[in-house]
C-alpha beads as a LAMMPS data file, in Angstrom:
LAMMPS data file: protein, C-alpha beads

176 atoms
175 bonds

1 atom types
1 bond types

-500.0 500.0 xlo xhi
-500.0 500.0 ylo yhi
-500.0 500.0 zlo zhi

Masses

1 110.0

Atoms # bond

1 1 1 61.784 234.672 26.504
2 1 1 63.453 231.669 26.268
3 1 1 66.169 232.863 28.781
4 1 1 66.568 230.859 32.137
5 1 1 66.818 234.023 33.851
6 1 1 63.842 236.756 32.663
7 1 1 64.919 240.225 31.788
8 1 1 62.630 242.813 32.870
9 1 1 63.606 245.396 29.680
10 1 1 62.540 242.235 27.439
11 1 1 59.486 241.512 29.536
12 1 1 58.472 244.523 29.486
13 1 1 58.402 245.294 25.840
14 1 1 56.112 242.656 25.119
15 1 1 52.575 243.701 23.806
16 1 1 49.490 242.296 23.387
17 1 1 47.728 242.479 19.942
18 1 1 44.491 242.121 19.548
19 1 1 42.937 242.472 16.433
20 1 1 38.839 241.404 16.912
21 1 1 36.843 241.621 19.346
22 1 1 35.346 237.752 19.433
23 1 1 31.978 238.735 21.567
24 1 1 31.881 241.931 20.422
25 1 1 28.839 243.262 18.338
26 1 1 28.400 244.824 15.001
27 1 1 30.550 244.550 12.006
28 1 1 33.622 243.848 11.892
29 1 1 34.688 248.093 11.308
30 1 1 33.172 248.664 13.949
31 1 1 34.650 245.852 16.477
32 1 1 37.325 247.589 15.333
33 1 1 36.363 250.950 16.167
34 1 1 35.832 249.076 19.979
35 1 1 38.887 247.771 19.899
36 1 1 41.057 250.871 19.328
37 1 1 38.385 251.562 23.231
38 1 1 40.855 249.330 24.900
39 1 1 44.030 250.517 23.668
40 1 1 46.232 250.480 26.480
41 1 1 50.726 250.345 27.026
42 1 1 49.827 247.081 27.267
43 1 1 46.895 246.222 24.361
44 1 1 48.026 247.573 22.107
45 1 1 45.268 247.071 18.635
46 1 1 46.402 246.086 15.325
47 1 1 46.417 248.640 12.625
48 1 1 43.197 248.200 9.708
49 1 1 43.801 249.180 6.027
50 1 1 41.659 249.561 3.268
51 1 1 42.831 249.698 -0.149
52 1 1 40.912 250.322 -3.323
53 1 1 42.736 247.338 -4.627
54 1 1 44.004 244.040 -5.126
55 1 1 47.006 245.073 -6.872
56 1 1 47.602 247.924 -3.958
57 1 1 47.330 245.799 -1.684
58 1 1 49.986 243.343 -3.465
59 1 1 52.359 246.263 -3.856
60 1 1 52.144 247.826 -1.077
61 1 1 51.419 246.297 2.115
62 1 1 52.433 242.645 1.059
63 1 1 55.744 243.405 -0.202
64 1 1 56.177 245.012 2.807
65 1 1 55.026 242.822 5.210
66 1 1 56.955 240.217 3.768
67 1 1 60.447 242.435 2.536
68 1 1 61.049 242.333 6.660
69 1 1 60.219 238.576 7.129
70 1 1 56.393 238.751 7.595
71 1 1 54.677 235.322 6.482
72 1 1 51.556 237.518 4.719
73 1 1 48.456 239.097 5.788
74 1 1 44.979 238.054 6.849
75 1 1 41.734 240.187 5.194
76 1 1 39.587 241.352 6.933
77 1 1 35.733 241.991 5.347
78 1 1 34.458 245.704 7.047
79 1 1 31.127 244.472 6.533
80 1 1 31.186 240.791 8.833
81 1 1 29.650 239.592 11.447
82 1 1 31.435 237.692 14.015
83 1 1 32.404 234.538 13.267
84 1 1 34.511 231.643 14.584
85 1 1 36.390 228.900 12.752
86 1 1 37.056 229.273 9.166
87 1 1 35.179 231.545 6.724
88 1 1 34.904 233.249 3.510
89 1 1 34.296 236.496 5.748
90 1 1 38.871 236.504 6.865
91 1 1 41.431 234.901 4.338
92 1 1 45.378 234.669 4.464
93 1 1 47.073 236.495 1.637
94 1 1 50.352 234.707 1.564
95 1 1 52.247 235.706 -1.505
96 1 1 53.345 232.110 -3.676
97 1 1 56.172 231.260 -6.049
98 1 1 55.674 228.315 -8.482
99 1 1 58.801 226.770 -10.423
100 1 1 59.956 223.598 -12.731
101 1 1 61.231 219.898 -11.714
102 1 1 61.555 216.614 -13.016
103 1 1 59.275 213.739 -12.450
104 1 1 61.970 211.267 -11.190
105 1 1 59.539 208.963 -10.012
106 1 1 56.116 208.089 -8.320
107 1 1 55.161 206.946 -4.678
108 1 1 52.584 204.755 -3.818
109 1 1 49.073 206.082 -2.845
110 1 1 47.957 205.148 0.491
111 1 1 44.488 204.844 1.878
112 1 1 41.934 206.646 -0.223
113 1 1 44.545 207.310 -2.834
114 1 1 45.992 203.341 -2.642
115 1 1 46.221 201.881 -6.157
116 1 1 46.699 205.636 -7.454
117 1 1 49.399 208.742 -7.357
118 1 1 50.230 209.113 -3.403
119 1 1 53.068 211.784 -4.389
120 1 1 55.728 212.207 -7.235
121 1 1 59.352 212.157 -6.895
122 1 1 60.908 215.341 -8.077
123 1 1 64.227 217.108 -8.833
124 1 1 64.718 220.777 -9.597
125 1 1 67.511 222.124 -11.977
126 1 1 69.459 222.294 -8.677
127 1 1 69.543 218.208 -7.589
128 1 1 66.621 219.171 -4.863
129 1 1 64.666 216.134 -4.513
130 1 1 61.407 215.993 -2.801
131 1 1 58.281 214.676 -3.150
132 1 1 54.928 216.328 -3.873
133 1 1 52.019 215.023 -3.060
134 1 1 49.242 217.814 -2.540
135 1 1 47.390 219.398 -5.733
136 1 1 46.462 216.750 -8.153
137 1 1 43.141 215.899 -9.468
138 1 1 41.912 212.407 -9.342
139 1 1 42.248 211.970 -13.337
140 1 1 46.227 212.426 -12.668
141 1 1 46.156 210.367 -9.703
142 1 1 45.395 207.721 -10.959
143 1 1 47.526 208.568 -14.900
144 1 1 50.220 210.321 -13.158
145 1 1 53.440 212.854 -15.414
146 1 1 55.228 210.076 -16.620
147 1 1 58.911 209.784 -15.199
148 1 1 60.870 212.671 -17.135
149 1 1 58.283 214.345 -18.123
150 1 1 58.905 218.523 -16.165
151 1 1 55.706 219.556 -13.848
152 1 1 55.312 223.121 -12.781
153 1 1 54.314 223.550 -9.234
154 1 1 53.804 226.332 -6.280
155 1 1 55.073 226.809 -3.052
156 1 1 55.375 230.013 -0.395
157 1 1 58.832 229.594 0.807
158 1 1 62.467 226.970 0.686
159 1 1 64.062 225.561 3.561
160 1 1 67.398 225.527 4.920
161 1 1 68.066 222.742 1.845
162 1 1 65.774 224.176 -0.840
163 1 1 63.132 222.173 -0.514
164 1 1 59.745 224.261 -0.623
165 1 1 57.568 224.474 1.500
166 1 1 53.476 223.871 1.296
167 1 1 54.303 222.296 -2.194
168 1 1 51.288 221.583 -4.531
169 1 1 51.086 220.083 -8.109
170 1 1 49.527 223.041 -11.176
171 1 1 49.916 221.988 -13.985
172 1 1 52.524 219.356 -16.601
173 1 1 55.295 222.057 -17.564
174 1 1 54.717 222.878 -21.193
175 1 1 56.538 220.940 -24.429
176 1 1 58.918 223.292 -26.450

Bonds

1 1 1 2
2 1 2 3
3 1 3 4
4 1 4 5
5 1 5 6
6 1 6 7
7 1 7 8
8 1 8 9
9 1 9 10
10 1 10 11
11 1 11 12
12 1 12 13
13 1 13 14
14 1 14 15
15 1 15 16
16 1 16 17
17 1 17 18
18 1 18 19
19 1 19 20
20 1 20 21
21 1 21 22
22 1 22 23
23 1 23 24
24 1 24 25
25 1 25 26
26 1 26 27
27 1 27 28
28 1 28 29
29 1 29 30
30 1 30 31
31 1 31 32
32 1 32 33
33 1 33 34
34 1 34 35
35 1 35 36
36 1 36 37
37 1 37 38
38 1 38 39
39 1 39 40
40 1 40 41
41 1 41 42
42 1 42 43
43 1 43 44
44 1 44 45
45 1 45 46
46 1 46 47
47 1 47 48
48 1 48 49
49 1 49 50
50 1 50 51
51 1 51 52
52 1 52 53
53 1 53 54
54 1 54 55
55 1 55 56
56 1 56 57
57 1 57 58
58 1 58 59
59 1 59 60
60 1 60 61
61 1 61 62
62 1 62 63
63 1 63 64
64 1 64 65
65 1 65 66
66 1 66 67
67 1 67 68
68 1 68 69
69 1 69 70
70 1 70 71
71 1 71 72
72 1 72 73
73 1 73 74
74 1 74 75
75 1 75 76
76 1 76 77
77 1 77 78
78 1 78 79
79 1 79 80
80 1 80 81
81 1 81 82
82 1 82 83
83 1 83 84
84 1 84 85
85 1 85 86
86 1 86 87
87 1 87 88
88 1 88 89
89 1 89 90
90 1 90 91
91 1 91 92
92 1 92 93
93 1 93 94
94 1 94 95
95 1 95 96
96 1 96 97
97 1 97 98
98 1 98 99
99 1 99 100
100 1 100 101
101 1 101 102
102 1 102 103
103 1 103 104
104 1 104 105
105 1 105 106
106 1 106 107
107 1 107 108
108 1 108 109
109 1 109 110
110 1 110 111
111 1 111 112
112 1 112 113
113 1 113 114
114 1 114 115
115 1 115 116
116 1 116 117
117 1 117 118
118 1 118 119
119 1 119 120
120 1 120 121
121 1 121 122
122 1 122 123
123 1 123 124
124 1 124 125
125 1 125 126
126 1 126 127
127 1 127 128
128 1 128 129
129 1 129 130
130 1 130 131
131 1 131 132
132 1 132 133
133 1 133 134
134 1 134 135
135 1 135 136
136 1 136 137
137 1 137 138
138 1 138 139
139 1 139 140
140 1 140 141
141 1 141 142
142 1 142 143
143 1 143 144
144 1 144 145
145 1 145 146
146 1 146 147
147 1 147 148
148 1 148 149
149 1 149 150
150 1 150 151
151 1 151 152
152 1 152 153
153 1 153 154
154 1 154 155
155 1 155 156
156 1 156 157
157 1 157 158
158 1 158 159
159 1 159 160
160 1 160 161
161 1 161 162
162 1 162 163
163 1 163 164
164 1 164 165
165 1 165 166
166 1 166 167
167 1 167 168
168 1 168 169
169 1 169 170
170 1 170 171
171 1 171 172
172 1 172 173
173 1 173 174
174 1 174 175
175 1 175 176
C-alpha cells in the first residue's frame, strides 16, 4: 500500500471486511445474516461466532487472535439493535497483563488534578522507568503511594523500549 509504484497483484488481494450494517433493520444476528448476502470477491463478511462461556471465548478465539498479532476481539450482543457511538451492546475484549514496579517519584497534577497526584514515577525490576497517571481514585490522588512502595499496574502491551502501553494503576502491592 505504501509503495511509490502500485503492484497490481497486491491491490487485487485487498478485501473490504464488513461486520455491521449501520442502516440495516432487525437485531445484530439478523443484520449479520444480511451481510452474507452482500458477499463477493471483494466484500467479505466478518465471521461471527457464538460461545457458550467466557472461558471458552478466552481460551479459544482470543488466544488465537492474539497469537497471530491481533489486538483483541469485538463482542456484539446477538439481539442488539443498531446503535451508533459507544454502547454496552458492543464491547472490546483485549488481553491484559499486570506487573509490579516501585514508586520513585510523584508528578504534580494539572487542571482538575491540581494540588493532587498527576502521575506516579515508577521503575520496574528490569530498570525501565515510566510514568503512570491513570486508574487512581480521588482518595489515592490526595494520598498517593509513598516513594519506595511497590504498586501493581495493568497494561496491554509493551513498547520496543520495554515501557508498558495503556498502563493503569491497580493497587498498592501487598507487603510480605
